[in-house]
Every structure is written in C-alpha cells, then in structure tokens.
C-alpha positions in Angstrom: -5.0 9.4 -6.4 -5.4 5.7 -5.5 -4.5 6.1 -1.9 -5.7 8.4 0.8 -3.5 9.2 3.8 -2.9 7.5 7.1 -1.6 4.1 6.5 0.9 2.7 8.9 2.1 -0.5 10.3 5.2 -2.5 11.3 7.6 -4.9 9.8 11.0 -6.5 10.6 13.7 -6.8 8.0 17.1 -7.9 9.2 18.2 -5.6 11.9 15.6 -2.9 11.0 12.6 -3.1 13.3 9.4 -1.3 12.4 6.8 -1.0 15.2 3.2 -0.5 14.5 1.8 3.0 14.1 -0.7 2.4 14.0 -26.5 3.2 2.0 -28.6 0.6 1.1 -27.8 -1.9 -1.7 -30.1 -3.7 -4.1 -31.6 -7.1 -3.4 -29.0 -9.8 -2.8 -27.4 -11.2 -5.9 -24.4 -13.0 -4.4 -23.6 -16.6 -3.5 -26.8 -18.5 -2.7 -27.7 -21.9 -1.2 -26.0 -23.9 1.5 -22.6 -23.9 -0.1 -22.6 -20.1 -0.5 -23.7 -19.6 3.1 -21.0 -22.0 4.3 -18.3 -20.1 2.3 -19.5 -16.8 3.7 -19.0 -17.9 7.3 -15.8 -19.8 6.9 -13.1 -18.4 9.2 -10.2 -20.6 7.8 -9.5 -23.2 5.1 -10.3 -25.9 7.7 -13.9 -24.8 7.6 -14.0 -25.9 4.0 -12.3 -29.2 4.8 -8.9 -28.0 3.6 -7.3 -26.1 0.8 -8.5 -28.5 -1.9 -12.1 -28.0 -0.9 -11.6 -24.2 -0.8 -10.2 -24.3 -4.3 -13.1 -26.4 -5.5 -15.7 -24.0 -4.0 -13.9 -20.9 -5.4 -13.7 -22.4 -8.9 -17.5 -23.1 -8.7 -18.0 -19.3 -8.1 -15.7 -18.6 -11.1 -15.0 -14.9 -10.4 -13.5 -12.5 -8.0 -14.3 -8.8 -7.9 -11.5 -6.4 -6.8 -11.2 -2.7 -6.6 -8.4 -0.1 -6.2 -5.6 -2.4 -7.5 -3.5 -0.6 -10.1 -1.5 -3.2 -12.1 1.7 -1.2 -11.7 1.3 -0.8 -7.9 3.5 -3.3 -6.0 3.2 -5.8 -8.9 -0.5 -6.2 -8.5 -0.8 -6.8 -12.3 1.3 -10.0 -12.1 -0.4 -11.1 -8.8 -3.8 -10.9 -10.5 -2.6 -12.8 -13.6 -0.9 -15.5 -11.5 -4.1 -16.1 -9.5 -6.2 -16.3 -12.7 -3.7 -18.8 -14.3 -3.3 -20.9 -11.2 -7.0 -21.3 -10.4 -8.9 -20.5 -13.6 -10.9 -17.8 -11.8 -11.6 -14.5 -13.6 -10.5 -11.4 -11.6 -12.8 -8.5 -12.4 -10.8 -5.4 -11.6 -12.7 -2.1 -11.2 -11.6 1.5 -10.6 -7.8 0.7 -10.1 -7.0 4.3 -9.0 -9.6 4.4 -6.3 -8.8 5.4 -2.7 -9.4 3.5 0.5 -12.5 5.7 1.2 -13.9 4.6 -2.2 -13.5 1.0 -1.3 -15.4 1.4 2.0 -18.1 3.3 0.2 -18.5 0.5 -2.4 -18.9 -2.1 0.3 -21.7 -0.1 1.9 -23.5 1.1 -1.2 -23.3 -2.2 -3.1 -24.3 -4.5 -0.3 -26.0 -7.6 -1.7 -24.9 -6.9 -5.3 -22.7 -9.0 -7.5 -20.6 -5.9 -8.3 -19.7 -5.4 -4.6 -15.9 -5.8 -4.0 -15.0 -9.2 -2.6 -11.7 -8.2 -1.0 -10.2 -4.9 0.0 -6.7 -3.4 0.1 -6.8 -0.6 2.6 -4.9 1.9 4.6 -4.6 0.8 8.3 -6.9 3.6 9.5 -9.7 2.4 7.1 -9.0 -1.2 8.0 -9.6 -0.5 11.6 -12.6 1.7 11.1 -14.2 -0.8 8.7 -13.7 -3.6 11.2 -15.3 -1.5 13.9 -18.3 -0.9 11.6 -18.7 -4.6 11.1 -18.0 -4.6 7.4 -15.4 -7.4 7.3 -15.6 -11.1 7.7 -13.1 -12.7 10.1 -10.8 -15.1 8.3 -7.3 -16.5 9.2 -5.0 -17.5 6.4 -2.9 -20.7 6.8 0.3 -18.7 7.8 -1.7 -16.7 10.3 0.7 -17.4 13.2 3.6 -16.0 11.2 2.0 -12.6 10.8 3.3 -10.4 13.7 0.6 -9.8 16.3 1.1 -6.0 15.9 0.2 -6.3 12.3 -3.2 -8.0 12.5 -6.6 -7.8 14.1 -6.8 -10.5 16.7 -10.1 -11.7 15.2 -8.8 -11.9 11.7 -10.9 -9.0 10.3 -7.8 -7.4 8.7 -4.1 -8.0 8.5 -1.2 -6.2 7.0 0.1 -7.3 3.6 3.0 -5.2 2.1 4.7 -1.9 2.7 7.6 0.4 1.9 9.6 3.5 2.7 9.3 7.1 1.6 12.1 7.6 -1.0 13.6 10.1 -3.4 13.6 9.1 -7.0 15.9 11.0 -9.4 16.7 11.0 -13.1 20.5 10.9 -13.1 20.6 11.8 -16.8 19.0 15.1 -16.0 20.3 15.7 -12.5 24.1 15.6 -12.2 24.1 15.1 -8.4 21.0 13.3 -7.2 19.7 14.3 -3.7 20.0 11.7 -1.0 18.3 13.5 1.9 15.5 16.0 2.5 18.2 18.6 3.4 19.7 18.1 -0.1 16.4 19.1 -1.7 16.8 22.7 -0.6 19.9 23.1 -2.7 19.6 25.8 -5.5 20.6 23.2 -8.2 17.2 21.5 -7.8 15.1 24.6 -8.7 11.8 23.6 -10.4 12.6 19.9 -10.2 11.1 18.4 -6.9 7.6 16.9 -6.9 5.3 14.7 -4.8 3.0 11.9 -5.9 -0.1 14.1 -5.5 -1.6 16.3 -2.8 -0.8 15.1 0.7 -4.4 15.8 1.9 -5.6 13.1 -0.5 -2.6 11.0 -1.4 -1.1 8.4 1.0 2.4 8.5 -0.6 2.4 12.4 -0.5 1.2 12.3 3.1 4.1 10.0 3.9 6.5 12.4 2.2 5.4 15.3 4.4 5.6 13.1 7.5 9.1 12.0 6.6 10.1 15.6 6.0 8.8 16.5 9.4 11.0 13.8 11.0 13.9 15.2 9.0 13.3 18.7 10.4 13.0 18.1 14.2 9.3 17.3 14.0 7.6 14.3 15.4 4.5 12.1 14.7 2.6 14.4 17.1 3.9 17.5 15.2 3.8 17.4 11.3 4.1 21.2 11.1 7.9 21.1 10.4 7.2 19.0 7.4 4.6 21.5 6.1 7.0 24.3 6.8 9.7 22.4 4.9 7.6 22.1 1.8 6.5 25.7 2.1 10.2 26.7 2.1 10.9 24.4 -0.8 8.1 26.0 -2.7 9.3 29.5 -1.9 12.8 28.7 -3.1 11.3 27.5 -6.4 12.5 23.9 -6.0 9.1 22.4 -5.3 6.6 22.2 -8.2 2.9 21.5 -7.7 2.8 18.8 -10.3 1.6 15.3 -9.5 4.5 13.0 -10.2 3.6 10.1 -12.4 5.5 7.7 -14.7 4.5 10.0 -17.6 5.8 13.2 -16.0 9.0 11.5 -15.1 9.6 10.1 -18.6 8.9 13.6 -20.1 11.3 15.2 -17.6 8.6 17.3 -16.0 9.3 15.8 -12.5 13.0 14.7 -12.5 12.9 14.4 -8.7 10.0 12.6 -7.1 9.2 11.8 -3.5 7.3 8.5 -3.4 7.2 5.0 -1.9 10.4 3.1 -2.6 8.6 0.2 -4.3 7.1 2.6 -6.8 10.3 4.5 -7.4 12.2 1.3 -7.7 9.6 0.0 -10.2 10.0 3.1 -12.3 13.7 2.3 -12.6 12.9 -0.9 -14.3 10.1 0.7 -16.4 12.3 3.4 -17.7 15.2 1.3 -18.8 15.9 1.9 -22.5 13.8 5.1 -22.5 16.5 7.6 -21.8 15.8 7.8 -18.0 18.4 6.7 -15.4 16.1 6.5 -12.4 18.0 6.3 -9.1 16.3 5.7 -5.7 17.5 6.7 -2.2 15.7 6.3 1.1 16.6 9.6 2.9 18.6 9.0 6.0 17.3 12.1 7.7 13.6 11.2 7.4 13.0 7.4 7.5 9.3 6.7 7.3 7.5 3.5 6.2 3.9 2.4 6.0 1.9 -0.8 5.4 -1.4 -1.6 3.7 -4.0 -4.1 5.0 -6.2 -6.8 3.5 -9.8 -7.4 4.5 -12.7 -9.6 3.3 -16.1 -8.0 2.6 -18.5 -9.6 5.0 -21.1 -9.7 2.2 -18.7 -10.7 -0.6 -20.6 -12.0 -3.7 -17.9 -14.6 -4.2 -17.0 -15.6 -0.6 -15.0 -18.7 -1.5 -13.0 -17.0 -4.2 -12.4 -14.1 -1.8 -10.9 -16.4 0.8 -8.8 -18.2 -1.8 -7.4 -14.8 -2.9 -6.3 -14.1 0.6 -4.6 -17.5 0.9 -2.8 -16.9 -2.4 -1.6 -13.4 -1.3 -0.1 -14.8 1.9 1.4 -17.9 0.2 5.1 -18.0 -0.5 4.3 -17.4 -4.2 2.1 -14.4 -3.5 4.5 -12.8 -1.0 7.4 -13.2 -3.4 5.4 -11.6 -6.2 5.0 -8.5 -3.9 8.7 -8.7 -3.3 9.2 -8.7 -7.1 7.4 -5.4 -7.1 9.9 -4.1 -4.6 7.3 -4.0 -1.8 8.2 -5.6 1.5 5.7 -8.3 2.2 4.5 -8.8 5.8 5.8 -12.4 6.0 9.3 -11.4 4.8 10.9 -11.8 8.3 9.6 -15.4 8.5 10.5 -16.1 4.9 14.0 -14.8 5.3 14.4 -17.1 8.3 13.1 -20.2 6.6 14.8 -19.4 3.3 11.7 -19.1 1.1 12.2 -15.4 0.3 13.6 -14.9 -3.2 17.2 -13.9 -2.4 17.7 -12.2 -5.8 14.6 -10.1 -5.3 15.6 -9.3 -1.7 19.0 -8.0 -2.9 17.3 -5.5 -5.2 15.4 -3.7 -2.4 16.5 -0.1 -1.9 18.9 0.1 1.0 17.6 1.5 4.3 19.5 3.0 7.2 18.2 3.7 10.7 15.3 2.3 12.7 12.0 4.0 11.9 9.0 4.2 14.2 5.3 4.8 13.5 2.6 7.2 14.8 -0.2 6.1 17.0 -3.8 6.5 15.7 -4.3 9.7 17.7 -1.1 11.2 16.2 -2.2 10.3 12.7 -5.6 11.9 13.2 -3.9 15.1 14.5 -1.5 15.1 11.5 -4.3 14.7 9.1 -6.2 17.6 10.7 -3.1 19.9 10.7 -2.4 19.1 7.1 -5.9 19.7 6.0 -5.9 23.1 7.7 -2.5 24.4 6.8 -1.2 22.7 3.6 -2.8 24.9 1.0 -1.9 28.1 2.9 1.7 27.0 3.3 2.0 26.2 -0.5 0.0 29.2 -1.8 
C-alpha cells in the first residue's frame, strides 16, 4: 500500500472545525556551484529575489524527482502534468505506491545522489520524525501565513497539504440499500461485501477505517480496541472480506462496499461512470474521522530550486484547486473559501459531512498503532 498509518491533522471547512491530531549515500551528484548552494539554503522565494528568479533557477535544473505519488491519488496525475506544462520541468516519478517509511528510507540511503527524492508527501508522524532527524530543509511558501498554525512546523520544515474523511463507498447497482453508517455494515444483507483498502497495520486509509469504527462504537483515540472488535464481529458474521479494495476489485464486483478516504471513493464514482458501476459515497455519521498529509523538502534535494518551485505550485490557487478537483480538501481551503478563489463547482461536489471530528494526539496514535499491530491479526483470524 502507498500509505502507512498515522496521518492526522486539522482543517476548517464552513462550520466544521478539525483540530490537529496530531545509510550512507554515494558521492554527491546534485546541484553544484554557487547557484546550487544558494538554492539549497533558500528559505523563501525572496531568497531567490522573487518568484521569477526562482522559476529561472528551477528551469535551469530542468527536473524534479518525486516518489510515492500515484496519479489517481488526490489528482496527483493532473498536478504533475500541470507543473510540467507550466514550467517546462520534467517530473521524474518513482515508485508511486510507496509508503511514507519508504520515502524517508530513500532520503537517507540516497543522500548526495541525483535519484534522491527532491520533495516528500508524508503522513504527519513521519513528517514530524523526519524534521526531528534533520532530514528536511526549512522553506516557507508565499501563502505561508494562510496555513493554520496547527497545521505547520513553525520553522517551515513541513506543513499540511490535503486531507479527507473516512467514507463508505458502495455500488448501488449491486447493493439495493447502500450502508450509511458503521452500524449499517453489520446487517445480514451485506454478507461477503465489505472491504478495507488494505491491512490497517500497513495502510493509512485502512487504519483510519478502524479508528473511525472505534469512534462509532464507544471507543476513543486512546482506545482503538472497539474498532478492532467491530471488524472482528464483521468478519465473524461473514460481512467483512479480507480482500484489498482497489478500483479493479470494485469494477469486478469483488468489493462492492469499500471503506476508504472520501476523495478516493469520490474519484472512483467518476472513474466508473459508463462501466456499469453506480458508486455512491457516504461519510458515516457515527464515526467521523479525517486525516491530512504533509509536504516536506529534502535537505539534500538534487534539484533544490525545482523542489521549492514545486512547493510554491502546490500551495498556489491553481495547485490547491487541482487537489480540490481530486475531491481532496486542500489546507488553504478555508482562506480560499473566504476570498472566493476556491472553485465553487468543485467545492459543491465534495461528499457531505456531518458532525465535528477531532484528532488523536501523537501519544494516542502511537498507542493505537501498537494495539493494532498486536491484536488485529488475532481478531480477524
């Protein structure tokens, strides 16, 4: 799976408030000379002399190396294409299904190499630990002040980018009455039909699904056990199937009910139009849970100017609206909604959410991970 567990953050959308959860490489091959050194230490576009100078420096490098960015995840495919078209910089995308841990490992093992990742898209736990290890370069994008304080490192070593809610996707052509809540999933009519997007001990979306189920069953962020028990009960009833839900399994009818991030489920609805699948999406009202991912710059990025330009692009109005087009909720959405720059048509397409979610603290996340690792397999055996 692309994502490992433990990614949380906070965002504000309308009246809904989300509060924060919270080796040795080869010889250097990256940017060289005075300009390369200047780019590698720049902490804002002003250090280049403005955006025009940053664009010029990035174009001189001519490439950007990214990792763990699936083209069908939150509209990353279009984001990459738009960046290439806008600036004429080739984006080299490697291992799109990698996890956050793989990204960190690549930064460490490829230090000084041209194939090291320039930028990182990480779960918040990995963003924080990577910053503490000194792996990231501080950099503040132009709309820095519009990113909520709770969603960024004060020094600019990481900041949140996009997020979404745990949701239930359902093929209405195969399921007469699509479930709307976790409680619904226990109904006998859903026998052999409910799946997660992977194993929750490895997959971030599946982890979120278990956390949401815990909240729906009198659990808490400090106690994920009710969520594990819920899926154990779901498995015992025959409703839960240990099949990793993917677009392919959905289209084939193997996983007609899938618990996943709402931006992925909503994207499937578009993807399946004309393919005999009527994919409906609901954010369960009895277990409202959301998470954000974070961006960071490799301190030893081989293309330091292009890396910084990529960050500026992601947090520009264009970049944020492209995430919104992928049904993900961009971190600047509150500010963009206020100033009118958020695409209203795209905003209206977001899955509806009820209730006010909250997020676990780091210690609670660590405890949940440990409990899940110890008890998940046994509960589902």
